[in-house]
C-alpha positions as CSV (number, residue, x, y, z in Angstrom):
1,X,43.3,107.9,12.4
2,X,46.2,105.9,14.0
3,X,46.9,102.2,14.0
4,X,45.6,101.8,17.6
5,X,42.3,103.6,16.9
6,X,41.8,101.3,14.0
7,X,42.4,98.0,15.8
8,X,39.7,99.1,18.2
9,X,37.5,99.5,15.4
10,X,38.2,96.5,13.6
11,X,37.9,94.5,16.9
12,X,34.3,95.9,17.4
13,X,33.0,95.6,14.2
14,X,34.7,93.3,11.9
15,X,33.6,89.7,11.5
16,X,36.1,87.7,13.2
17,X,36.5,85.6,10.0
18,X,37.1,88.4,7.7
19,X,39.5,90.3,10.2
20,X,43.4,90.8,9.5
21,X,45.6,89.6,12.0
22,X,47.7,92.6,10.9
23,X,47.8,95.4,13.2
24,X,49.2,97.8,10.7
25,X,46.7,100.1,8.3
26,X,47.6,100.8,5.1
27,X,47.6,104.3,4.6
28,X,49.3,104.9,1.3
29,X,51.7,102.9,-1.0
30,X,53.8,103.3,-3.7
31,X,55.4,100.4,-6.3
32,X,56.6,98.0,-3.5
33,X,56.5,100.1,-0.5
34,X,53.6,100.9,2.1
35,X,53.2,103.4,4.8
36,X,50.7,102.6,7.6
37,X,48.6,105.1,9.6
38,X,51.4,105.5,12.3
39,X,53.9,106.4,9.3
40,X,56.0,103.4,9.2
41,X,57.2,102.5,6.2
42,X,57.1,98.9,5.2
43,X,58.4,96.6,2.0
44,X,55.8,94.5,0.2
45,X,56.7,91.2,-0.6
46,X,52.9,90.1,-1.0
47,X,51.8,92.4,-3.5
48,X,48.0,92.1,-2.2
49,X,48.7,88.3,-2.7
50,X,50.2,88.6,-6.2
51,X,47.4,91.2,-7.1
52,X,50.5,93.8,-7.9
53,X,52.7,92.6,-10.6
54,X,53.3,96.3,-11.5
55,X,53.4,97.6,-8.4
56,X,50.9,99.9,-6.3
57,X,49.3,102.4,-7.9
58,X,51.1,102.3,-11.1
59,X,50.6,105.8,-12.6
60,X,49.3,104.8,-16.1
61,X,46.4,102.6,-14.1
62,X,45.8,105.7,-11.6
63,X,45.7,108.2,-15.0
64,X,43.2,105.8,-16.5
65,X,40.4,105.0,-13.4
66,X,40.6,108.9,-13.2
67,X,39.9,109.2,-16.4
68,X,37.1,106.8,-16.7
69,X,35.6,108.0,-13.2
70,X,35.1,111.3,-15.1
71,X,33.1,109.5,-17.8
72,X,30.7,106.6,-16.2
73,X,31.0,104.8,-13.1
74,X,28.3,102.1,-13.9
75,X,25.5,101.1,-15.9
76,X,25.6,97.1,-15.5
77,X,27.3,96.4,-18.9
78,X,24.3,94.0,-19.7
79,X,21.8,97.1,-19.5
80,X,24.1,99.4,-21.1
81,X,27.3,98.2,-22.5
82,X,30.5,100.5,-22.9
83,X,33.3,100.4,-24.7
84,X,35.8,99.4,-22.1
85,X,34.2,96.1,-21.6
86,X,34.1,95.2,-25.2
87,X,37.9,96.5,-25.8
88,X,38.9,94.6,-22.4
89,X,37.5,91.4,-24.4
90,X,39.1,92.2,-27.4
91,X,42.6,92.3,-26.0
92,X,42.3,89.3,-24.2
93,X,40.8,87.2,-27.1
94,X,44.2,88.3,-28.9
95,X,46.5,87.2,-26.1
96,X,45.0,84.5,-24.3
97,X,46.2,81.2,-25.4
98,X,42.8,79.0,-26.0
99,X,41.9,76.7,-28.7
100,X,41.1,78.6,-31.8
101,X,39.2,82.1,-31.4
102,X,38.6,83.4,-28.3
103,X,35.5,85.1,-26.4
104,X,35.4,86.7,-23.5
105,X,33.3,87.2,-20.3
106,X,34.0,89.7,-17.0
107,X,33.3,89.3,-13.7
108,X,34.8,90.3,-10.2
109,X,36.8,88.1,-8.5
110,X,38.8,84.9,-9.0
111,X,36.0,82.6,-7.4
112,X,33.5,84.0,-9.6
113,X,35.5,83.3,-12.6
114,X,35.9,79.8,-11.5
115,X,32.1,79.5,-11.0
116,X,31.6,80.6,-14.3
117,X,34.0,78.5,-15.7
118,X,32.5,75.5,-14.8
119,X,28.7,76.7,-15.7
120,X,30.3,77.5,-19.3
121,X,31.6,73.8,-19.4
122,X,28.8,72.0,-18.4
123,X,26.6,74.1,-20.9
124,X,29.1,73.4,-23.5
125,X,29.4,69.1,-22.7
126,X,26.1,68.6,-21.1
127,X,27.7,66.9,-18.0
128,X,28.4,67.8,-14.7
129,X,31.6,66.5,-12.8
130,X,34.6,68.3,-12.3
131,X,38.0,67.0,-11.5
132,X,40.5,68.9,-9.6
133,X,43.7,68.2,-7.7
134,X,45.4,68.0,-4.3
135,X,46.8,71.3,-3.2
136,X,44.6,73.5,-5.7
137,X,43.0,76.6,-4.6
138,X,40.0,78.0,-6.6
139,X,38.6,80.1,-4.3
140,X,35.6,80.9,-1.1
141,X,32.3,80.5,-3.0
142,X,30.7,76.8,-2.1
143,X,31.6,75.6,-5.6
144,X,35.3,76.6,-5.4
145,X,35.4,75.7,-1.9
146,X,34.5,71.9,-3.1
147,X,37.1,72.5,-6.1
148,X,39.9,73.5,-3.4
149,X,42.7,70.8,-2.8
150,X,42.9,72.2,0.8
151,X,40.2,72.0,3.4
152,X,41.3,74.3,6.4
153,X,40.7,77.4,6.7
154,X,38.5,77.6,3.5
155,X,35.9,75.1,4.0
156,X,36.2,73.4,7.6
157,X,33.4,75.2,9.1
158,X,30.8,75.6,6.6
159,X,29.4,72.0,6.4
160,X,28.7,70.1,3.2
161,X,30.1,71.1,0.1
162,X,28.4,71.1,-3.5
163,X,28.9,67.4,-4.9
164,X,29.8,66.3,-8.2
165,X,33.7,67.4,-7.5
166,X,36.3,64.7,-7.7
167,X,39.9,64.8,-7.0
168,X,43.3,63.7,-8.1
169,X,46.8,64.0,-7.1
170,X,49.1,67.0,-8.3
171,X,52.7,66.4,-9.2
172,X,55.2,67.1,-6.7
173,X,58.1,64.7,-6.3
174,X,59.6,66.5,-3.5
175,X,56.7,65.3,-1.4
176,X,56.7,61.7,-3.2
177,X,54.0,62.5,-5.8
178,X,56.1,61.8,-9.1
179,X,54.4,62.7,-12.5
180,X,53.7,58.8,-13.2
181,X,51.9,58.7,-9.9
182,X,49.9,61.9,-10.7
183,X,48.9,60.5,-14.4
184,X,47.8,57.0,-12.7
185,X,45.8,58.8,-9.9
186,X,44.0,60.8,-12.7
187,X,43.2,58.1,-14.8
188,X,42.1,56.0,-11.3
189,X,39.6,58.9,-10.4
190,X,38.4,58.6,-14.0
191,X,37.8,54.8,-14.0
192,X,36.4,54.8,-9.9
193,X,34.8,58.0,-9.7
194,X,34.2,60.6,-12.5
195,X,32.9,58.8,-15.4
196,X,34.0,60.3,-18.4
197,X,30.1,60.7,-19.9
198,X,29.4,62.7,-16.9
199,X,32.5,64.6,-16.4
200,X,32.7,68.3,-18.2
201,X,36.1,69.4,-17.2
202,X,39.7,69.0,-15.3
203,X,40.4,71.8,-13.8
204,X,43.9,72.8,-12.5
205,X,46.7,75.7,-11.9
206,X,49.5,75.3,-14.0
207,X,51.9,76.3,-10.9
208,X,50.2,75.7,-7.7
209,X,49.1,79.3,-5.9
210,X,48.1,78.5,-2.0
211,X,49.2,74.4,-2.6
212,X,52.9,76.0,-2.5
213,X,54.4,77.4,-5.8
214,X,54.9,73.9,-7.4
215,X,54.9,73.9,-11.2
216,X,53.2,71.5,-13.3
217,X,55.6,69.6,-15.9
218,X,54.7,70.3,-19.3
219,X,54.7,66.5,-20.1
220,X,51.8,66.6,-17.3
221,X,49.9,69.3,-18.9
222,X,50.3,67.7,-22.5
223,X,49.0,64.3,-21.0
224,X,46.2,66.2,-19.3
225,X,45.1,67.8,-22.9
226,X,45.4,64.2,-24.2
227,X,43.0,63.0,-21.6
228,X,40.4,65.8,-22.1
229,X,40.3,65.2,-26.2
230,X,40.0,61.7,-25.6
231,X,37.0,61.6,-23.1
232,X,35.5,64.8,-24.4
233,X,36.1,67.2,-21.5
234,X,37.4,70.3,-21.3
235,X,40.5,71.6,-19.7
236,X,40.3,74.5,-17.5
237,X,43.3,76.3,-16.6
238,X,43.1,78.5,-13.5
239,X,45.5,81.5,-13.8
240,X,44.2,84.0,-11.2
241,X,47.4,83.7,-9.1
242,X,49.9,82.4,-11.9
243,X,49.0,85.0,-14.9
244,X,49.6,88.2,-16.1
245,X,53.1,88.1,-16.2
246,X,54.2,86.3,-12.8
247,X,56.1,83.6,-14.3
248,X,57.9,85.5,-17.1
249,X,55.3,84.7,-19.4
250,X,51.7,86.4,-19.4
251,X,50.2,83.1,-18.7
252,X,51.9,80.1,-17.3
253,X,50.5,77.7,-19.2
254,X,52.6,79.3,-22.1
255,X,55.6,77.5,-20.9
256,X,54.0,74.1,-21.7
257,X,52.8,75.2,-25.3
258,X,49.4,73.3,-24.3
259,X,46.1,75.3,-25.4
260,X,43.5,74.9,-23.0
261,X,39.7,75.1,-23.7
262,X,39.1,77.9,-21.1
263,X,41.6,80.2,-19.1
264,X,40.3,82.0,-15.8
265,X,42.1,84.9,-14.6
266,X,42.0,87.9,-11.9
267,X,44.3,89.4,-9.6
268,X,47.2,91.2,-11.1
269,X,45.1,91.8,-14.7
270,X,44.1,95.4,-13.5
271,X,46.8,96.7,-11.0
272,X,44.6,96.5,-7.8
273,X,40.9,97.3,-9.2
274,X,38.4,94.1,-9.0
275,X,37.9,92.3,-12.1
276,X,38.5,88.6,-13.4
277,X,37.8,87.3,-16.9
278,X,36.5,83.9,-18.2
279,X,38.3,83.4,-21.7
280,X,37.8,80.3,-24.0
281,X,37.0,78.9,-27.6
282,X,34.2,80.9,-28.9
283,X,31.9,77.6,-29.3
284,X,32.4,76.8,-25.5
285,X,31.6,80.2,-24.6
286,X,28.6,80.4,-26.4
287,X,27.3,77.4,-25.2
288,X,24.8,78.8,-22.8
289,X,21.6,80.9,-23.3
290,X,21.0,84.4,-23.3
291,X,21.6,86.3,-20.3
292,X,23.0,83.3,-18.7
293,X,26.0,85.1,-17.5
294,X,27.4,88.1,-15.7
295,X,26.4,90.2,-12.8
296,X,25.7,93.4,-11.9
297,X,29.2,94.7,-11.4
298,X,30.8,92.6,-13.7
299,X,33.3,94.2,-15.9
300,X,32.7,97.7,-14.0
301,X,34.3,100.3,-16.0
302,X,36.8,101.8,-13.8
303,X,38.0,98.5,-14.0
304,X,37.8,97.7,-17.3
305,X,40.3,100.9,-18.2
306,X,42.8,99.4,-15.5
307,X,43.1,96.2,-17.1
308,X,43.6,98.2,-20.7
309,X,46.2,100.3,-19.3
310,X,47.7,97.3,-17.4
311,X,48.1,95.6,-20.5
312,X,49.6,98.6,-22.1
313,X,51.7,98.9,-19.7
314,X,53.4,95.1,-20.1
315,X,54.0,96.0,-23.5
316,X,56.0,99.5,-23.0
317,X,57.9,98.4,-20.0
318,X,58.9,95.1,-21.0
319,X,57.2,93.6,-17.6
320,X,57.5,89.5,-19.1
321,X,61.4,90.3,-19.3
322,X,61.4,91.9,-16.2
323,X,59.6,89.3,-14.5
324,X,62.2,86.6,-15.6
325,X,65.0,89.1,-14.4
326,X,63.6,89.2,-10.9
327,X,63.4,85.5,-10.8
328,X,66.6,85.1,-11.5
329,X,67.9,87.0,-9.0
330,X,65.7,85.6,-6.3
331,X,67.0,82.2,-7.6
332,X,70.5,83.5,-6.5
333,X,69.8,84.3,-3.4
334,X,67.6,81.2,-2.7
335,X,70.8,79.3,-3.5
336,X,72.9,80.9,-1.3
337,X,70.2,80.5,1.6
338,X,69.6,76.9,0.9
339,X,73.6,76.5,1.4
340,X,73.7,78.8,4.6
341,X,70.6,77.6,6.6
342,X,69.8,74.0,7.4
343,X,66.1,75.3,7.7
344,X,65.6,76.0,3.7
345,X,65.2,73.8,1.2
346,X,63.3,73.1,-2.1
347,X,63.9,76.8,-3.5
348,X,62.5,77.0,-6.9
349,X,61.2,79.7,-9.3
350,X,59.2,79.5,-12.4
351,X,60.0,83.7,-13.5
352,X,59.4,85.5,-10.5
353,X,56.8,83.1,-8.9
354,X,59.3,82.0,-6.5
355,X,59.2,80.2,-3.3
356,X,61.2,77.9,-0.8
357,X,60.3,75.7,2.0
358,X,61.3,75.6,5.8
359,X,62.1,72.4,7.1
360,X,63.3,70.8,10.6
361,X,65.1,68.0,8.6
362,X,66.5,68.3,5.2
363,X,67.2,64.5,4.5
364,X,63.3,63.6,5.3
365,X,61.8,66.7,3.9
366,X,60.2,67.5,7.1
367,X,57.9,70.6,7.1
368,X,58.4,73.6,9.8
369,X,55.0,75.2,9.6
370,X,55.8,77.0,13.2
371,X,59.3,78.4,11.6
372,X,57.4,79.7,8.5
373,X,54.4,81.3,10.6
374,X,57.6,82.8,13.0
375,X,59.6,84.1,10.1
376,X,56.8,86.0,8.4
377,X,56.2,87.5,12.2
378,X,59.7,88.5,12.3
379,X,59.9,89.9,9.2
380,X,56.4,92.1,9.6
381,X,58.5,93.5,12.8
382,X,61.2,94.5,10.8
383,X,59.3,96.3,8.1
384,X,58.4,93.9,5.5
385,X,55.0,92.0,4.5
386,X,55.8,88.2,4.1
387,X,53.5,85.2,3.2
388,X,53.4,81.5,3.5
389,X,51.5,79.1,1.9
390,X,51.3,75.4,1.3
391,X,49.4,72.3,2.2
392,X,51.9,71.8,5.2
393,X,52.1,75.7,5.9
394,X,56.1,75.6,5.5
395,X,56.1,77.6,2.2
396,X,57.4,81.1,1.9
397,X,56.3,82.5,-1.4
398,X,57.7,85.9,-2.8
399,X,54.8,88.0,-4.4
400,X,56.8,91.4,-4.7
401,X,56.0,93.7,-7.5
402,X,58.1,92.7,-10.7
403,X,58.6,96.4,-10.9
404,X,60.0,96.5,-7.5
405,X,63.6,98.8,-7.2
406,X,66.6,96.8,-7.1
407,X,67.5,98.3,-3.4
408,X,64.3,97.8,-2.0
409,X,64.4,94.2,-3.2
410,X,67.9,94.2,-1.6
411,X,66.7,95.6,1.5
412,X,63.7,92.9,1.9
413,X,65.8,90.1,0.9
414,X,68.3,91.0,3.9
415,X,65.3,91.8,5.8
416,X,64.5,87.7,5.5
417,X,67.9,86.7,5.8
418,X,68.3,88.6,9.2
419,X,65.1,87.2,10.4
420,X,66.2,83.8,9.4
421,X,69.3,84.2,11.4
422,X,67.7,85.7,14.4
423,X,65.3,82.6,14.3
424,X,67.6,79.4,13.9
425,X,71.5,80.7,14.0
426,X,73.7,81.9,11.1
427,X,75.1,79.0,9.4
428,X,74.0,75.3,7.9
429,X,76.2,72.8,9.8
430,X,76.7,70.6,7.2
């Protein structure tokens, strides 16, 4: 079927809230390229929203999934366990920087991992509250919607959210929130709302994902670790988008040297197969009772095979080094754009987790969400998938595969520059 026929089916049968606004349908893909149902070639700078750090259909992942497909597709691991689940648990325990000996549970999505992290924290501490942060994003289930630091579009239409969730400011000096102010706000939340004797955990992303790709300073993360220790709360780090090599480390928290109690992960851990994990200190992970954690499809054999292949690829193909090198290339382009365009500001990256802001006034940091939307639309017309994000909708994030070929990278960046030029004119006035 072609794009037009598929769009007709989408409009007739797919719920509006779940339907993509895109009118092109993926037919096949390879590394950083997608071909749609009409045969058009598209460069992918979104990576399935950070899922494809080692590219579409990495050969070793495809081979591993095909091999597993010939053996076992599903048993439900709580009914009949299998090698893949325990091997993934072993590998993640070895590489995840939590305190002490790590244990692992596998589920299906980032939101499911966060839900279970909260469940585990409550069981381990006997407390109910969680503290999250402005701009944070943790998922679309009810608990994770409550935890998100942004209402629309995730929670605006769905009524009352679960309670026992409190919020503190995230340090983004560009938007007027210093690290000191963020710490003061967190301590005030503890004093005024989230009594430590009732608070199980502090949950945060070490680099905001949907909130705009802002990294938390190492000193801020260390301060949170100290606050958690002081008050008997657990530190939960959400690495769903920042994890698996995006920042030049396997996990972004490694840049700080801080060891949390629990880390959640998903997205790029299986190269496109659905899986997520909660990894935490053994005593914490073992706090809840028998059969209290899991799910029918949790740690599916095919996804486990893919995860093991991804971990092998990271070791064999120097993915972390490639991530840092990609980040350096992006930083050079961003710096040039910031000089050339009045609308480009606040270029930033941690490894290949990179972004720019589009503004109408650099001196006032005035967000221009309309321009960000127009740039993404114009880029798509020119054959490039580009995503915006951020509290103000004006951040352009770059999530191309770390394995992208240099010539495809340059072609995509040239499209961004050409689209900006068409939208706002070529050069800065200053």
